[in-house]
DSSP file (Angstrom, degrees, kcal/mol; ACC not computed):
  #  RESIDUE AA STRUCTURE BP1 BP2  ACC     N-H-->O    O-->H-N    N-H-->O    O-->H-N    TCO  KAPPA ALPHA  PHI   PSI    X-CA   Y-CA   Z-CA
    1    1 A M              0   0    0      0, 0.0     2,-0.1     0, 0.0     0, 0.0   0.000 360.0 360.0 360.0 129.6   34.7   24.6  -12.5
    2    2 A S     >  -     0   0    0      1,-0.1     4,-1.9     4,-0.0     5,-0.1  -0.362 360.0-109.3 -86.4 167.4   37.9   26.6  -12.8
    3    3 A A  H  > S+     0   0    0      1,-0.2     4,-2.4     2,-0.2     5,-0.2   0.858 118.5  56.2 -63.6 -35.4   38.4   30.3  -12.4
    4    4 A G  H  > S+     0   0    0      1,-0.2     4,-2.2     2,-0.2    -1,-0.2   0.878 106.3  49.5 -64.7 -38.0   38.9   30.7  -16.1
    5    5 A E  H  > S+     0   0    0      2,-0.2     4,-2.3     1,-0.2    -1,-0.2   0.899 110.5  50.2 -66.8 -40.3   35.6   29.1  -16.9
    6    6 A I  H  X S+     0   0    0     -4,-1.9     4,-2.5     2,-0.2    -2,-0.2   0.921 111.3  48.1 -64.5 -43.7   33.8   31.3  -14.5
    7    7 A V  H  X S+     0   0    0     -4,-2.4     4,-2.7     1,-0.2    -1,-0.2   0.902 111.2  52.0 -62.5 -40.6   35.4   34.4  -16.0
    8    8 A G  H  X S+     0   0    0     -4,-2.2     4,-2.2     2,-0.2    -2,-0.2   0.895 109.9  48.2 -62.5 -40.8   34.5   33.2  -19.5
    9    9 A I  H  X S+     0   0    0     -4,-2.3     4,-2.3     2,-0.2    -2,-0.2   0.926 112.3  48.6 -65.5 -44.9   30.9   32.7  -18.5
   10   10 A I  H  X S+     0   0    0     -4,-2.5     4,-2.2     1,-0.2    -2,-0.2   0.921 112.8  47.7 -62.0 -44.3   30.7   36.1  -16.9
   11   11 A L  H  X S+     0   0    0     -4,-2.7     4,-2.5     1,-0.2    -1,-0.2   0.885 110.1  53.1 -64.5 -38.0   32.2   37.7  -20.0
   12   12 A S  H  X S+     0   0    0     -4,-2.2     4,-2.4     2,-0.2    -1,-0.2   0.907 109.2  48.8 -62.6 -41.7   29.8   35.8  -22.3
   13   13 A I  H  X S+     0   0    0     -4,-2.3     4,-2.3     2,-0.2    -2,-0.2   0.915 111.4  49.5 -64.5 -42.9   26.8   37.1  -20.3
   14   14 A I  H  X S+     0   0    0     -4,-2.2     4,-2.4     1,-0.2    -2,-0.2   0.918 111.5  49.0 -62.1 -43.9   28.1   40.7  -20.4
   15   15 A V  H  X S+     0   0    0     -4,-2.5     4,-2.5     1,-0.2    -2,-0.2   0.906 110.8  50.1 -63.7 -41.9   28.7   40.4  -24.2
   16   16 A L  H  X S+     0   0    0     -4,-2.4     4,-2.4     2,-0.2    -1,-0.2   0.896 110.8  49.5 -64.8 -39.4   25.2   39.0  -24.8
   17   17 A I  H  X S+     0   0    0     -4,-2.3     4,-2.2     2,-0.2    -2,-0.2   0.924 112.1  48.0 -64.6 -43.7   23.6   41.8  -22.7
   18   18 A L  H  X S+     0   0    0     -4,-2.4     4,-2.7     2,-0.2     5,-0.2   0.891 111.3  50.9 -64.3 -39.1   25.5   44.4  -24.7
   19   19 A L  H  X S+     0   0    0     -4,-2.5     4,-2.8     2,-0.2     5,-0.3   0.920 110.0  49.2 -64.6 -42.5   24.5   42.8  -28.0
   20   20 A E  H  X S+     0   0    0     -4,-2.4     4,-2.3     1,-0.2    -2,-0.2   0.914 112.7  48.8 -61.3 -41.7   20.9   42.8  -27.0
   21   21 A W  H  X S+     0   0    0     -4,-2.2     4,-2.3     2,-0.2    -2,-0.2   0.933 114.7  43.4 -62.9 -48.3   21.1   46.4  -26.0
   22   22 A L  H  X S+     0   0    0     -4,-2.7     4,-2.4     2,-0.2    -2,-0.2   0.896 114.7  48.4 -69.8 -40.4   22.8   47.5  -29.2
   23   23 A V  H  X S+     0   0    0     -4,-2.8     4,-2.7    -5,-0.2    -1,-0.2   0.924 113.6  48.1 -65.0 -42.9   20.5   45.4  -31.5
   24   24 A G  H  X S+     0   0    0     -4,-2.3     4,-2.5    -5,-0.3    -2,-0.2   0.906 111.3  50.0 -63.2 -41.7   17.5   46.8  -29.7
   25   25 A L  H  X S+     0   0    0     -4,-2.3     4,-2.1     2,-0.2    -1,-0.2   0.908 112.3  47.8 -63.1 -42.1   18.7   50.3  -29.9
   26   26 A Y  H  X S+     0   0    0     -4,-2.4     4,-2.4     2,-0.2    -2,-0.2   0.928 112.5  48.3 -64.1 -45.0   19.4   49.9  -33.7
   27   27 A L  H  X>S+     0   0    0     -4,-2.7     4,-2.7     2,-0.2     5,-0.7   0.881 109.2  53.6 -65.4 -37.1   16.0   48.4  -34.3
   28   28 A W  I  X>S+     0   0    0     -4,-2.5     5,-1.8     1,-0.2     4,-0.5   0.951 112.9  43.7 -59.5 -48.3   14.3   51.2  -32.3
   29   29 A G  I  <5S+     0   0    0     -4,-2.1     5,-0.4     1,-0.2    -2,-0.2   0.857 119.0  43.1 -66.1 -35.1   16.0   53.8  -34.5
   30   30 A A  I  <5S+     0   0    0     -4,-2.4    -1,-0.2    -5,-0.2    -2,-0.2   0.821 130.6  17.7 -81.4 -31.4   15.4   51.9  -37.7
   31   31 A I  I  X>S+     0   0    0     -4,-2.7     4,-2.9    -5,-0.2     5,-0.6   0.867 123.8  43.1-108.7 -57.4   11.7   50.9  -37.1
   32   32 A A  I  X<S+     0   0    0     -5,-0.7     6,-1.6    -4,-0.5     4,-1.1   0.887 119.6  42.8 -65.5 -39.7   10.0   52.9  -34.4
   33   33 A V  H  ><S+     0   0    0     -5,-1.8     4,-0.8     4,-0.2    -1,-0.2   0.932 120.4  41.2 -71.0 -45.4   11.3   56.2  -35.4
   34   34 A A  H  45S+     0   0    0     -5,-0.4    -2,-0.2    -6,-0.3    -1,-0.1   0.908 125.8  30.5 -72.0 -42.8   10.8   55.7  -39.2
   35   35 A I  H  <5S+     0   0    0     -4,-2.9    -3,-0.2     1,-0.1    -2,-0.1   0.929 132.1  26.9 -85.4 -47.5    7.4   54.0  -39.1
   36   36 A F  H  <<S-     0   0    0     -4,-1.1    -3,-0.2    -5,-0.6    -2,-0.1   0.520  96.3-123.5 -99.1  -6.0    5.7   55.4  -36.1
   37   37 A G     <  +     0   0    0     -4,-0.8    -4,-0.2    -5,-0.4    -3,-0.1   0.744  54.0 157.9  70.9  23.1    7.4   58.8  -35.8
   38   38 A L        -     0   0    0     -6,-1.6    -1,-0.2     1,-0.1     2,-0.1  -0.403  48.6 -93.7 -75.3 157.4    8.5   58.1  -32.3
   39   39 A P        -     0   0    0      0, 0.0     2,-0.2     0, 0.0    -1,-0.1  -0.373  40.2-109.0 -70.4 150.4   11.4   60.1  -30.9
   40   40 A S        -     0   0    0     -3,-0.1     2,-0.3    -7,-0.1   -11,-0.0  -0.499  35.2-139.2 -74.8 151.6   14.9   58.6  -31.1
   41   41 A L        -     0   0    0    -16,-0.2     2,-0.1    -2,-0.2   -12,-0.1  -0.831   7.3-121.9-113.8 148.8   16.4   57.5  -27.8
   42   42 A S     >  -     0   0    0     -2,-0.3     4,-2.4     1,-0.1     5,-0.2  -0.359  38.8-102.3 -74.9 169.2   19.8   57.8  -26.4
   43   43 A A  H  > S+     0   0    0      1,-0.2     4,-2.1     2,-0.2     5,-0.1   0.885 123.5  49.0 -62.0 -38.8   21.6   54.6  -25.5
   44   44 A W  H  > S+     0   0    0      2,-0.2     4,-2.1     1,-0.2    -1,-0.2   0.869 109.8  50.8 -71.4 -36.5   20.8   55.2  -21.8
   45   45 A Q  H  > S+     0   0    0      2,-0.2     4,-2.2     1,-0.2    -2,-0.2   0.907 111.2  48.8 -65.1 -40.8   17.2   55.9  -22.4
   46   46 A F  H  X S+     0   0    0     -4,-2.4     4,-2.7     2,-0.2    -2,-0.2   0.893 108.3  53.7 -66.7 -38.1   16.9   52.7  -24.4
   47   47 A L  H  X S+     0   0    0     -4,-2.1     4,-2.4     2,-0.2    -1,-0.2   0.915 109.4  49.0 -61.7 -41.9   18.6   50.8  -21.6
   48   48 A G  H  X S+     0   0    0     -4,-2.1     4,-2.3     2,-0.2    -1,-0.2   0.902 111.6  48.8 -62.3 -41.2   16.0   52.2  -19.1
   49   49 A L  H  X S+     0   0    0     -4,-2.2     4,-2.4     2,-0.2    -2,-0.2   0.902 110.4  51.5 -64.2 -41.4   13.2   51.2  -21.5
   50   50 A L  H  X S+     0   0    0     -4,-2.7     4,-2.2     2,-0.2    -2,-0.2   0.905 111.0  47.4 -62.2 -43.3   14.7   47.7  -21.9
   51   51 A I  H  X S+     0   0    0     -4,-2.4     4,-2.3     2,-0.2    -1,-0.2   0.907 111.4  51.4 -65.1 -41.9   14.9   47.3  -18.1
   52   52 A L  H  X S+     0   0    0     -4,-2.3     4,-2.6     1,-0.2     5,-0.2   0.912 110.1  49.0 -61.6 -43.0   11.3   48.5  -17.6
   53   53 A I  H  X S+     0   0    0     -4,-2.4     4,-3.0     1,-0.2     5,-0.4   0.908 110.7  50.4 -63.8 -42.1   10.0   46.1  -20.3
   54   54 A K  H  X S+     0   0    0     -4,-2.2     4,-1.7     1,-0.2     5,-0.3   0.889 112.3  47.9 -64.0 -38.3   11.9   43.2  -18.6
   55   55 A I  H  < S+     0   0    0     -4,-2.3     4,-0.4     2,-0.2    -2,-0.2   0.935 118.5  39.4 -66.4 -45.6   10.4   44.1  -15.2
   56   56 A L  H  < S+     0   0    0     -4,-2.6    -2,-0.2    -5,-0.2    -3,-0.2   0.890 135.4  15.7 -73.4 -40.0    6.8   44.5  -16.6
   57   57 A F  H  < S+     0   0    0     -4,-3.0    -3,-0.2    -5,-0.2    -2,-0.2   0.473 107.4  79.0-115.9  -4.3    6.8   41.5  -19.0
   58   58 A G  S  < S+     0   0    0     -4,-1.7     2,-0.4    -5,-0.4     3,-0.3   0.774  86.3  56.3 -82.5 -25.9    9.7   39.3  -18.0
   59   59 A S  S    S+     0   0    0     -4,-0.4    -1,-0.0    -5,-0.3     0, 0.0  -0.854 107.9  11.8-113.8 144.5    8.4   37.5  -15.0
   60   60 A G  S    S+     0   0    0     -2,-0.4    -1,-0.2     1,-0.1    -2,-0.1   0.592  95.3 100.8  77.1  10.9    5.4   35.4  -14.6
   61   61 A M        +     0   0    0     -3,-0.3     2,-0.2    -4,-0.1    -2,-0.1   0.275  47.9 119.5-110.4  11.6    4.7   35.1  -18.3
   62   62 A S        -     0   0    0     -4,-0.1     2,-0.5     1,-0.0    -3,-0.0  -0.478  56.7-136.6 -80.5 149.5    6.1   31.7  -19.0
   63   63 A V        -     0   0    0     -2,-0.2     2,-0.4     2,-0.0    -2,-0.1  -0.913  15.1-147.9-106.4 126.1    3.9   28.9  -20.4
   64   64 A S        -     0   0    0     -2,-0.5     0, 0.0     1,-0.1     0, 0.0  -0.763  10.2-162.1 -95.8 137.5    4.3   25.5  -18.8
   65   65 A S        +     0   0    0     -2,-0.4     2,-0.2     2,-0.1    -1,-0.1   0.391  56.7 113.3 -96.7   3.1    3.8   22.4  -20.9
   66   66 A K  S    S-     0   0    0      1,-0.1     2,-0.4     2,-0.0    -2,-0.1  -0.537  70.2-121.8 -76.5 139.4    3.4   20.2  -17.9
   67   67 A N        -     0   0    0     -2,-0.2     2,-0.7     1,-0.0    -2,-0.1  -0.650  19.2-139.7 -79.8 133.3   -0.1   18.7  -17.4
   68   68 A K        -     0   0    0     -2,-0.4     2,-0.5     2,-0.0    -1,-0.0  -0.848  14.6-160.0 -96.0 117.8   -1.7   19.5  -14.1
   69   69 A E              0   0    0     -2,-0.7    -2,-0.0     1,-0.2     0, 0.0  -0.835 360.0 360.0 -96.5 129.6   -3.5   16.6  -12.6
   70   70 A G              0   0    0     -2,-0.5    -1,-0.2     0, 0.0    -2,-0.0   0.380 360.0 360.0-154.6 360.0   -6.0   17.5  -10.1
């Protein structure tokens, strides 16, 4: 793997994280504020909320399709 490929992968990951952040922030403002009357969040508050959600629900919640023989 060349240095250019590694830089490309790192930049792709950064762009995907930023897109997830911006789309989530937009959806929060468009849906949660309008429908549920929740307060609007700044970008940094939403990033903190996103990290908290990933910590709480991101690990240990995968479903395995492998059969366990026992």
